[in-house]
PyMOL CGO cylinders between C-alpha atoms (Angstrom):
from pymol import cmd
from pymol.cgo import CYLINDER

trace = [
    CYLINDER, 15.60, 10.39, -2.28, 13.87, 13.45, -3.70, 0.3, 1, 1, 1, 1, 1, 1,
    CYLINDER, 13.87, 13.45, -3.70, 13.76, 12.24, -7.30, 0.3, 1, 1, 1, 1, 1, 1,
    CYLINDER, 13.76, 12.24, -7.30, 10.32, 10.73, -8.02, 0.3, 1, 1, 1, 1, 1, 1,
    CYLINDER, 10.32, 10.73, -8.02, 11.60, 8.85, -11.08, 0.3, 1, 1, 1, 1, 1, 1,
    CYLINDER, 11.60, 8.85, -11.08, 14.32, 7.09, -9.07, 0.3, 1, 1, 1, 1, 1, 1,
    CYLINDER, 14.32, 7.09, -9.07, 11.85, 6.32, -6.28, 0.3, 1, 1, 1, 1, 1, 1,
    CYLINDER, 11.85, 6.32, -6.28, 9.34, 4.88, -8.74, 0.3, 1, 1, 1, 1, 1, 1,
    CYLINDER, 9.34, 4.88, -8.74, 12.03, 2.81, -10.45, 0.3, 1, 1, 1, 1, 1, 1,
    CYLINDER, 12.03, 2.81, -10.45, 13.07, 1.37, -7.09, 0.3, 1, 1, 1, 1, 1, 1,
    CYLINDER, 13.07, 1.37, -7.09, 9.46, 0.51, -6.19, 0.3, 1, 1, 1, 1, 1, 1,
    CYLINDER, 9.46, 0.51, -6.19, 8.68, -0.81, -9.68, 0.3, 1, 1, 1, 1, 1, 1,
    CYLINDER, 8.68, -0.81, -9.68, 11.69, -3.13, -9.69, 0.3, 1, 1, 1, 1, 1, 1,
    CYLINDER, 11.69, -3.13, -9.69, 10.49, -4.70, -6.47, 0.3, 1, 1, 1, 1, 1, 1,
    CYLINDER, 10.49, -4.70, -6.47, 6.95, -4.93, -7.83, 0.3, 1, 1, 1, 1, 1, 1,
    CYLINDER, 6.95, -4.93, -7.83, 8.31, -7.10, -10.65, 0.3, 1, 1, 1, 1, 1, 1,
    CYLINDER, 8.31, -7.10, -10.65, 9.94, -9.45, -8.14, 0.3, 1, 1, 1, 1, 1, 1,
    CYLINDER, 9.94, -9.45, -8.14, 6.66, -9.84, -6.26, 0.3, 1, 1, 1, 1, 1, 1,
    CYLINDER, 6.66, -9.84, -6.26, 4.71, -10.29, -9.49, 0.3, 1, 1, 1, 1, 1, 1,
    CYLINDER, 4.71, -10.29, -9.49, 6.92, -13.28, -10.23, 0.3, 1, 1, 1, 1, 1, 1,
    CYLINDER, 6.92, -13.28, -10.23, 5.54, -14.75, -6.99, 0.3, 1, 1, 1, 1, 1, 1,
    CYLINDER, 5.54, -14.75, -6.99, 1.98, -14.19, -8.21, 0.3, 1, 1, 1, 1, 1, 1,
    CYLINDER, 1.98, -14.19, -8.21, 1.25, -10.90, -6.45, 0.3, 1, 1, 1, 1, 1, 1,
    CYLINDER, 1.25, -10.90, -6.45, -0.85, -8.69, -8.69, 0.3, 1, 1, 1, 1, 1, 1,
    CYLINDER, -0.85, -8.69, -8.69, 0.03, -5.08, -9.35, 0.3, 1, 1, 1, 1, 1, 1,
    CYLINDER, 0.03, -5.08, -9.35, -3.05, -3.91, -7.46, 0.3, 1, 1, 1, 1, 1, 1,
    CYLINDER, -3.05, -3.91, -7.46, -2.13, -6.06, -4.46, 0.3, 1, 1, 1, 1, 1, 1,
    CYLINDER, -2.13, -6.06, -4.46, 1.39, -4.64, -4.51, 0.3, 1, 1, 1, 1, 1, 1,
    CYLINDER, 1.39, -4.64, -4.51, 0.14, -1.06, -4.51, 0.3, 1, 1, 1, 1, 1, 1,
    CYLINDER, 0.14, -1.06, -4.51, -2.32, -1.92, -1.73, 0.3, 1, 1, 1, 1, 1, 1,
    CYLINDER, -2.32, -1.92, -1.73, 0.40, -3.49, 0.45, 0.3, 1, 1, 1, 1, 1, 1,
    CYLINDER, 0.40, -3.49, 0.45, 2.74, -0.61, -0.28, 0.3, 1, 1, 1, 1, 1, 1,
    CYLINDER, 2.74, -0.61, -0.28, 0.01, 1.84, 0.77, 0.3, 1, 1, 1, 1, 1, 1,
    CYLINDER, 0.01, 1.84, 0.77, -0.58, 0.04, 4.09, 0.3, 1, 1, 1, 1, 1, 1,
    CYLINDER, -0.58, 0.04, 4.09, 3.13, -0.11, 4.87, 0.3, 1, 1, 1, 1, 1, 1,
    CYLINDER, 3.13, -0.11, 4.87, 3.77, 3.50, 3.88, 0.3, 1, 1, 1, 1, 1, 1,
    CYLINDER, 3.77, 3.50, 3.88, 0.89, 4.61, 6.10, 0.3, 1, 1, 1, 1, 1, 1,
    CYLINDER, 0.89, 4.61, 6.10, 2.45, 2.79, 9.08, 0.3, 1, 1, 1, 1, 1, 1,
    CYLINDER, 2.45, 2.79, 9.08, 5.89, 4.23, 8.30, 0.3, 1, 1, 1, 1, 1, 1,
    CYLINDER, 5.89, 4.23, 8.30, 4.65, 7.81, 7.90, 0.3, 1, 1, 1, 1, 1, 1,
    CYLINDER, 4.65, 7.81, 7.90, 2.54, 7.59, 11.08, 0.3, 1, 1, 1, 1, 1, 1,
    CYLINDER, 2.54, 7.59, 11.08, 5.75, 6.61, 12.87, 0.3, 1, 1, 1, 1, 1, 1,
    CYLINDER, 5.75, 6.61, 12.87, 7.69, 9.49, 11.29, 0.3, 1, 1, 1, 1, 1, 1,
    CYLINDER, 7.69, 9.49, 11.29, 4.98, 11.94, 12.33, 0.3, 1, 1, 1, 1, 1, 1,
    CYLINDER, 4.98, 11.94, 12.33, 5.32, 10.81, 15.96, 0.3, 1, 1, 1, 1, 1, 1,
    CYLINDER, 5.32, 10.81, 15.96, 9.02, 11.81, 16.04, 0.3, 1, 1, 1, 1, 1, 1,
    CYLINDER, 9.02, 11.81, 16.04, 10.77, 15.21, 15.93, 0.3, 1, 1, 1, 1, 1, 1,
    CYLINDER, 10.77, 15.21, 15.93, 10.19, 17.70, 14.45, 0.3, 1, 1, 1, 1, 1, 1,
    CYLINDER, 10.19, 17.70, 14.45, 6.49, 16.71, 14.28, 0.3, 1, 1, 1, 1, 1, 1,
    CYLINDER, 6.49, 16.71, 14.28, 5.99, 15.02, 17.69, 0.3, 1, 1, 1, 1, 1, 1,
    CYLINDER, 5.99, 15.02, 17.69, 2.36, 14.13, 16.99, 0.3, 1, 1, 1, 1, 1, 1,
    CYLINDER, 2.36, 14.13, 16.99, 0.63, 11.32, 18.85, 0.3, 1, 1, 1, 1, 1, 1,
    CYLINDER, 0.63, 11.32, 18.85, 0.60, 8.23, 16.66, 0.3, 1, 1, 1, 1, 1, 1,
    CYLINDER, 0.60, 8.23, 16.66, -2.81, 6.90, 15.63, 0.3, 1, 1, 1, 1, 1, 1,
    CYLINDER, -2.81, 6.90, 15.63, -1.23, 3.43, 15.52, 0.3, 1, 1, 1, 1, 1, 1,
    CYLINDER, -1.23, 3.43, 15.52, -1.23, 1.50, 18.81, 0.3, 1, 1, 1, 1, 1, 1,
    CYLINDER, -1.23, 1.50, 18.81, 2.15, 0.49, 20.22, 0.3, 1, 1, 1, 1, 1, 1,
    CYLINDER, 2.15, 0.49, 20.22, 3.04, -3.03, 19.18, 0.3, 1, 1, 1, 1, 1, 1,
    CYLINDER, 3.04, -3.03, 19.18, 1.16, -2.63, 15.89, 0.3, 1, 1, 1, 1, 1, 1,
    CYLINDER, 1.16, -2.63, 15.89, 3.35, 0.23, 14.70, 0.3, 1, 1, 1, 1, 1, 1,
    CYLINDER, 3.35, 0.23, 14.70, 6.33, 0.55, 12.38, 0.3, 1, 1, 1, 1, 1, 1,
    CYLINDER, 6.33, 0.55, 12.38, 9.02, -0.22, 15.02, 0.3, 1, 1, 1, 1, 1, 1,
    CYLINDER, 9.02, -0.22, 15.02, 7.18, -3.46, 15.87, 0.3, 1, 1, 1, 1, 1, 1,
    CYLINDER, 7.18, -3.46, 15.87, 7.38, -4.53, 12.21, 0.3, 1, 1, 1, 1, 1, 1,
    CYLINDER, 7.38, -4.53, 12.21, 11.07, -3.64, 12.01, 0.3, 1, 1, 1, 1, 1, 1,
    CYLINDER, 11.07, -3.64, 12.01, 11.79, -5.77, 15.08, 0.3, 1, 1, 1, 1, 1, 1,
    CYLINDER, 11.79, -5.77, 15.08, 10.39, -8.95, 13.48, 0.3, 1, 1, 1, 1, 1, 1,
    CYLINDER, 10.39, -8.95, 13.48, 11.85, -11.32, 10.93, 0.3, 1, 1, 1, 1, 1, 1,
    CYLINDER, 11.85, -11.32, 10.93, 10.90, -14.53, 9.13, 0.3, 1, 1, 1, 1, 1, 1,
    CYLINDER, 10.90, -14.53, 9.13, 7.56, -16.19, 9.81, 0.3, 1, 1, 1, 1, 1, 1,
    CYLINDER, 7.56, -16.19, 9.81, 7.17, -14.06, 12.94, 0.3, 1, 1, 1, 1, 1, 1,
    CYLINDER, 7.17, -14.06, 12.94, 7.14, -10.93, 10.73, 0.3, 1, 1, 1, 1, 1, 1,
    CYLINDER, 7.14, -10.93, 10.73, 4.55, -12.33, 8.33, 0.3, 1, 1, 1, 1, 1, 1,
    CYLINDER, 4.55, -12.33, 8.33, 2.28, -13.42, 11.19, 0.3, 1, 1, 1, 1, 1, 1,
    CYLINDER, 2.28, -13.42, 11.19, 2.71, -10.11, 13.02, 0.3, 1, 1, 1, 1, 1, 1,
    CYLINDER, 2.71, -10.11, 13.02, 1.96, -8.08, 9.87, 0.3, 1, 1, 1, 1, 1, 1,
    CYLINDER, 1.96, -8.08, 9.87, -1.17, -10.16, 9.20, 0.3, 1, 1, 1, 1, 1, 1,
    CYLINDER, -1.17, -10.16, 9.20, -2.39, -9.66, 12.79, 0.3, 1, 1, 1, 1, 1, 1,
    CYLINDER, -2.39, -9.66, 12.79, -1.53, -5.94, 12.65, 0.3, 1, 1, 1, 1, 1, 1,
    CYLINDER, -1.53, -5.94, 12.65, -3.70, -5.48, 9.56, 0.3, 1, 1, 1, 1, 1, 1,
    CYLINDER, -3.70, -5.48, 9.56, -6.56, -7.43, 11.16, 0.3, 1, 1, 1, 1, 1, 1,
    CYLINDER, -6.56, -7.43, 11.16, -6.33, -5.47, 14.42, 0.3, 1, 1, 1, 1, 1, 1,
    CYLINDER, -6.33, -5.47, 14.42, -6.15, -2.06, 12.75, 0.3, 1, 1, 1, 1, 1, 1,
    CYLINDER, -6.15, -2.06, 12.75, -9.15, -2.96, 10.60, 0.3, 1, 1, 1, 1, 1, 1,
    CYLINDER, -9.15, -2.96, 10.60, -11.21, -3.50, 13.78, 0.3, 1, 1, 1, 1, 1, 1,
    CYLINDER, -11.21, -3.50, 13.78, -10.38, -0.04, 15.18, 0.3, 1, 1, 1, 1, 1, 1,
    CYLINDER, -10.38, -0.04, 15.18, -12.93, 2.72, 15.27, 0.3, 1, 1, 1, 1, 1, 1,
    CYLINDER, -12.93, 2.72, 15.27, -12.71, 5.89, 13.24, 0.3, 1, 1, 1, 1, 1, 1,
    CYLINDER, -12.71, 5.89, 13.24, -10.69, 6.56, 10.12, 0.3, 1, 1, 1, 1, 1, 1,
    CYLINDER, -10.69, 6.56, 10.12, -7.99, 4.04, 11.08, 0.3, 1, 1, 1, 1, 1, 1,
    CYLINDER, -7.99, 4.04, 11.08, -10.53, 1.22, 11.00, 0.3, 1, 1, 1, 1, 1, 1,
    CYLINDER, -10.53, 1.22, 11.00, -11.87, 2.47, 7.68, 0.3, 1, 1, 1, 1, 1, 1,
    CYLINDER, -11.87, 2.47, 7.68, -8.41, 2.52, 6.10, 0.3, 1, 1, 1, 1, 1, 1,
    CYLINDER, -8.41, 2.52, 6.10, -7.52, -0.99, 7.23, 0.3, 1, 1, 1, 1, 1, 1,
    CYLINDER, -7.52, -0.99, 7.23, -10.97, -2.61, 7.05, 0.3, 1, 1, 1, 1, 1, 1,
    CYLINDER, -10.97, -2.61, 7.05, -10.66, -6.05, 5.44, 0.3, 1, 1, 1, 1, 1, 1,
    CYLINDER, -10.66, -6.05, 5.44, -6.92, -5.51, 4.91, 0.3, 1, 1, 1, 1, 1, 1,
    CYLINDER, -6.92, -5.51, 4.91, -4.98, -8.71, 4.34, 0.3, 1, 1, 1, 1, 1, 1,
    CYLINDER, -4.98, -8.71, 4.34, -1.33, -9.50, 3.91, 0.3, 1, 1, 1, 1, 1, 1,
    CYLINDER, -1.33, -9.50, 3.91, -0.79, -10.57, 0.32, 0.3, 1, 1, 1, 1, 1, 1,
    CYLINDER, -0.79, -10.57, 0.32, 3.02, -10.94, 0.56, 0.3, 1, 1, 1, 1, 1, 1,
    CYLINDER, 3.02, -10.94, 0.56, 3.38, -14.53, 1.68, 0.3, 1, 1, 1, 1, 1, 1,
    CYLINDER, 3.38, -14.53, 1.68, 7.18, -14.79, 1.48, 0.3, 1, 1, 1, 1, 1, 1,
    CYLINDER, 7.18, -14.79, 1.48, 8.53, -13.41, 4.80, 0.3, 1, 1, 1, 1, 1, 1,
    CYLINDER, 8.53, -13.41, 4.80, 11.94, -12.64, 3.27, 0.3, 1, 1, 1, 1, 1, 1,
    CYLINDER, 11.94, -12.64, 3.27, 10.37, -10.50, 0.57, 0.3, 1, 1, 1, 1, 1, 1,
    CYLINDER, 10.37, -10.50, 0.57, 8.10, -8.77, 3.09, 0.3, 1, 1, 1, 1, 1, 1,
    CYLINDER, 8.10, -8.77, 3.09, 11.16, -8.01, 5.23, 0.3, 1, 1, 1, 1, 1, 1,
    CYLINDER, 11.16, -8.01, 5.23, 13.04, -6.65, 2.22, 0.3, 1, 1, 1, 1, 1, 1,
    CYLINDER, 13.04, -6.65, 2.22, 10.11, -4.39, 1.30, 0.3, 1, 1, 1, 1, 1, 1,
    CYLINDER, 10.11, -4.39, 1.30, 9.89, -3.08, 4.88, 0.3, 1, 1, 1, 1, 1, 1,
    CYLINDER, 9.89, -3.08, 4.88, 13.59, -2.75, 5.73, 0.3, 1, 1, 1, 1, 1, 1,
    CYLINDER, 13.59, -2.75, 5.73, 15.40, -2.21, 2.43, 0.3, 1, 1, 1, 1, 1, 1,
    CYLINDER, 15.40, -2.21, 2.43, 12.85, -0.17, 0.51, 0.3, 1, 1, 1, 1, 1, 1,
    CYLINDER, 12.85, -0.17, 0.51, 10.39, 1.62, 2.76, 0.3, 1, 1, 1, 1, 1, 1,
    CYLINDER, 10.39, 1.62, 2.76, 12.40, 2.15, 5.95, 0.3, 1, 1, 1, 1, 1, 1,
    CYLINDER, 12.40, 2.15, 5.95, 15.32, 3.67, 4.05, 0.3, 1, 1, 1, 1, 1, 1,
    CYLINDER, 15.32, 3.67, 4.05, 13.08, 6.48, 2.76, 0.3, 1, 1, 1, 1, 1, 1,
    CYLINDER, 13.08, 6.48, 2.76, 11.98, 9.43, 4.87, 0.3, 1, 1, 1, 1, 1, 1,
    CYLINDER, 11.98, 9.43, 4.87, 8.47, 9.90, 3.51, 0.3, 1, 1, 1, 1, 1, 1,
    CYLINDER, 8.47, 9.90, 3.51, 7.62, 12.83, 5.77, 0.3, 1, 1, 1, 1, 1, 1,
    CYLINDER, 7.62, 12.83, 5.77, 10.63, 14.75, 4.51, 0.3, 1, 1, 1, 1, 1, 1,
    CYLINDER, 10.63, 14.75, 4.51, 9.58, 14.33, 0.88, 0.3, 1, 1, 1, 1, 1, 1,
    CYLINDER, 9.58, 14.33, 0.88, 7.52, 17.16, -0.50, 0.3, 1, 1, 1, 1, 1, 1,
    CYLINDER, 7.52, 17.16, -0.50, 3.91, 16.53, -1.43, 0.3, 1, 1, 1, 1, 1, 1,
    CYLINDER, 3.91, 16.53, -1.43, 4.90, 17.12, -5.06, 0.3, 1, 1, 1, 1, 1, 1,
    CYLINDER, 4.90, 17.12, -5.06, 7.53, 14.37, -4.96, 0.3, 1, 1, 1, 1, 1, 1,
    CYLINDER, 7.53, 14.37, -4.96, 5.13, 11.91, -3.28, 0.3, 1, 1, 1, 1, 1, 1,
    CYLINDER, 5.13, 11.91, -3.28, 2.35, 12.82, -5.70, 0.3, 1, 1, 1, 1, 1, 1,
    CYLINDER, 2.35, 12.82, -5.70, 4.63, 12.54, -8.73, 0.3, 1, 1, 1, 1, 1, 1,
    CYLINDER, 4.63, 12.54, -8.73, 5.96, 9.20, -7.52, 0.3, 1, 1, 1, 1, 1, 1,
    CYLINDER, 5.96, 9.20, -7.52, 2.48, 7.81, -6.94, 0.3, 1, 1, 1, 1, 1, 1,
    CYLINDER, 2.48, 7.81, -6.94, 1.24, 9.09, -10.30, 0.3, 1, 1, 1, 1, 1, 1,
    CYLINDER, 1.24, 9.09, -10.30, 4.22, 7.59, -12.14, 0.3, 1, 1, 1, 1, 1, 1,
    CYLINDER, 4.22, 7.59, -12.14, 3.84, 4.28, -10.31, 0.3, 1, 1, 1, 1, 1, 1,
    CYLINDER, 3.84, 4.28, -10.31, 0.13, 3.99, -11.10, 0.3, 1, 1, 1, 1, 1, 1,
    CYLINDER, 0.13, 3.99, -11.10, 0.68, 4.92, -14.75, 0.3, 1, 1, 1, 1, 1, 1,
    CYLINDER, 0.68, 4.92, -14.75, 3.45, 2.33, -15.19, 0.3, 1, 1, 1, 1, 1, 1,
    CYLINDER, 3.45, 2.33, -15.19, 1.08, -0.60, -15.25, 0.3, 1, 1, 1, 1, 1, 1,
    CYLINDER, 1.08, -0.60, -15.25, -1.87, 0.84, -17.18, 0.3, 1, 1, 1, 1, 1, 1,
    CYLINDER, -1.87, 0.84, -17.18, -1.17, -1.42, -20.16, 0.3, 1, 1, 1, 1, 1, 1,
    CYLINDER, -1.17, -1.42, -20.16, -0.90, -4.53, -17.99, 0.3, 1, 1, 1, 1, 1, 1,
    CYLINDER, -0.90, -4.53, -17.99, -4.10, -4.45, -15.96, 0.3, 1, 1, 1, 1, 1, 1,
    CYLINDER, -4.10, -4.45, -15.96, -5.03, -8.11, -16.12, 0.3, 1, 1, 1, 1, 1, 1,
    CYLINDER, -5.03, -8.11, -16.12, -8.82, -7.90, -16.32, 0.3, 1, 1, 1, 1, 1, 1,
    CYLINDER, -8.82, -7.90, -16.32, -9.24, -10.14, -19.37, 0.3, 1, 1, 1, 1, 1, 1,
    CYLINDER, -9.24, -10.14, -19.37, -10.33, -13.00, -17.07, 0.3, 1, 1, 1, 1, 1, 1,
    CYLINDER, -10.33, -13.00, -17.07, -13.44, -11.05, -16.12, 0.3, 1, 1, 1, 1, 1, 1,
    CYLINDER, -13.44, -11.05, -16.12, -15.00, -11.86, -19.48, 0.3, 1, 1, 1, 1, 1, 1,
    CYLINDER, -15.00, -11.86, -19.48, -13.92, -15.53, -19.49, 0.3, 1, 1, 1, 1, 1, 1,
    CYLINDER, -13.92, -15.53, -19.49, -16.54, -17.47, -21.47, 0.3, 1, 1, 1, 1, 1, 1,
    CYLINDER, -16.54, -17.47, -21.47, -15.76, -20.57, -19.43, 0.3, 1, 1, 1, 1, 1, 1,
    CYLINDER, -15.76, -20.57, -19.43, -17.41, -18.94, -16.41, 0.3, 1, 1, 1, 1, 1, 1,
    CYLINDER, -17.41, -18.94, -16.41, -21.08, -19.88, -15.96, 0.3, 1, 1, 1, 1, 1, 1,
    CYLINDER, -21.08, -19.88, -15.96, -22.22, -16.30, -15.38, 0.3, 1, 1, 1, 1, 1, 1,
    CYLINDER, -22.22, -16.30, -15.38, -19.85, -14.60, -17.82, 0.3, 1, 1, 1, 1, 1, 1,
    CYLINDER, -19.85, -14.60, -17.82, -22.71, -13.38, -19.98, 0.3, 1, 1, 1, 1, 1, 1,
    CYLINDER, -22.71, -13.38, -19.98, -23.97, -11.29, -17.05, 0.3, 1, 1, 1, 1, 1, 1,
    CYLINDER, -23.97, -11.29, -17.05, -20.67, -9.56, -16.37, 0.3, 1, 1, 1, 1, 1, 1,
    CYLINDER, -20.67, -9.56, -16.37, -20.15, -5.96, -17.46, 0.3, 1, 1, 1, 1, 1, 1,
    CYLINDER, -20.15, -5.96, -17.46, -17.62, -5.22, -20.19, 0.3, 1, 1, 1, 1, 1, 1,
    CYLINDER, -17.62, -5.22, -20.19, -13.98, -5.02, -18.99, 0.3, 1, 1, 1, 1, 1, 1,
    CYLINDER, -13.98, -5.02, -18.99, -13.84, -1.27, -19.70, 0.3, 1, 1, 1, 1, 1, 1,
    CYLINDER, -13.84, -1.27, -19.70, -16.83, -0.71, -17.37, 0.3, 1, 1, 1, 1, 1, 1,
    CYLINDER, -16.83, -0.71, -17.37, -15.17, -2.77, -14.64, 0.3, 1, 1, 1, 1, 1, 1,
    CYLINDER, -15.17, -2.77, -14.64, -11.93, -0.85, -15.18, 0.3, 1, 1, 1, 1, 1, 1,
    CYLINDER, -11.93, -0.85, -15.18, -13.81, 2.46, -14.88, 0.3, 1, 1, 1, 1, 1, 1,
    CYLINDER, -13.81, 2.46, -14.88, -15.41, 1.28, -11.61, 0.3, 1, 1, 1, 1, 1, 1,
    CYLINDER, -15.41, 1.28, -11.61, -12.01, 0.25, -10.25, 0.3, 1, 1, 1, 1, 1, 1,
    CYLINDER, -12.01, 0.25, -10.25, -10.56, 3.63, -11.24, 0.3, 1, 1, 1, 1, 1, 1,
    CYLINDER, -10.56, 3.63, -11.24, -13.38, 5.47, -9.47, 0.3, 1, 1, 1, 1, 1, 1,
    CYLINDER, -13.38, 5.47, -9.47, -12.85, 3.38, -6.32, 0.3, 1, 1, 1, 1, 1, 1,
    CYLINDER, -12.85, 3.38, -6.32, -9.11, 4.07, -6.36, 0.3, 1, 1, 1, 1, 1, 1,
    CYLINDER, -9.11, 4.07, -6.36, -9.65, 7.81, -6.85, 0.3, 1, 1, 1, 1, 1, 1,
    CYLINDER, -9.65, 7.81, -6.85, -12.05, 7.86, -3.88, 0.3, 1, 1, 1, 1, 1, 1,
    CYLINDER, -12.05, 7.86, -3.88, -9.47, 6.01, -1.77, 0.3, 1, 1, 1, 1, 1, 1,
    CYLINDER, -9.47, 6.01, -1.77, -6.79, 8.52, -2.79, 0.3, 1, 1, 1, 1, 1, 1,
    CYLINDER, -6.79, 8.52, -2.79, -9.04, 11.38, -1.70, 0.3, 1, 1, 1, 1, 1, 1,
    CYLINDER, -9.04, 11.38, -1.70, -9.41, 9.71, 1.71, 0.3, 1, 1, 1, 1, 1, 1,
    CYLINDER, -9.41, 9.71, 1.71, -5.63, 9.32, 2.02, 0.3, 1, 1, 1, 1, 1, 1,
    CYLINDER, -5.63, 9.32, 2.02, -5.14, 12.96, 1.05, 0.3, 1, 1, 1, 1, 1, 1,
    CYLINDER, -5.14, 12.96, 1.05, -7.54, 13.99, 3.83, 0.3, 1, 1, 1, 1, 1, 1,
    CYLINDER, -7.54, 13.99, 3.83, -5.63, 11.84, 6.31, 0.3, 1, 1, 1, 1, 1, 1,
    CYLINDER, -5.63, 11.84, 6.31, -2.31, 13.27, 5.15, 0.3, 1, 1, 1, 1, 1, 1,
    CYLINDER, -2.31, 13.27, 5.15, -3.66, 16.79, 5.70, 0.3, 1, 1, 1, 1, 1, 1,
    CYLINDER, -3.66, 16.79, 5.70, -4.83, 15.79, 9.18, 0.3, 1, 1, 1, 1, 1, 1,
    CYLINDER, -4.83, 15.79, 9.18, -1.35, 14.48, 10.00, 0.3, 1, 1, 1, 1, 1, 1,
    CYLINDER, -1.35, 14.48, 10.00, 0.38, 17.72, 9.01, 0.3, 1, 1, 1, 1, 1, 1,
    CYLINDER, 0.38, 17.72, 9.01, 1.68, 19.87, 11.88, 0.3, 1, 1, 1, 1, 1, 1,
]
cmd.load_cgo(trace, "trace")
């Protein structure tokens, strides 16, 4: 799929399903990022790239595809924990990563029906960038940060204004994107 709008629509539709289960938009994007990283590392290890995978065997994309049901959810959770303990950039990327998709059937659908069907390495950087930009812009009006200034909280008077918190979150996300861009450059042939 080389059309970023169609790709975003596909991802957004699934985001809505997961939001109905209580998964926040930010959690969805985070989980999607982890899974796409695993998928693209696998693609880079195959022809025509043939690069060594930074992901250990058994914690890689094929290992996720081979699992189903509760076994998949448990394996994904352990994969995130294990990768977060690794040294170097891999450990940085996955540090404190947690599985937020508790329904194994929905996790399987995200892995098999959405992500695995796409060939991320064959998409141009422009398509991936456009898709990511469109996906992140889709939810700008629905960032649920109103709870941060909840007067029922004991310390709510000491919290910064929601727009300051939103700016901090944006800065953190932009820094994370820069790290992913560096990794993507390192993975290029």
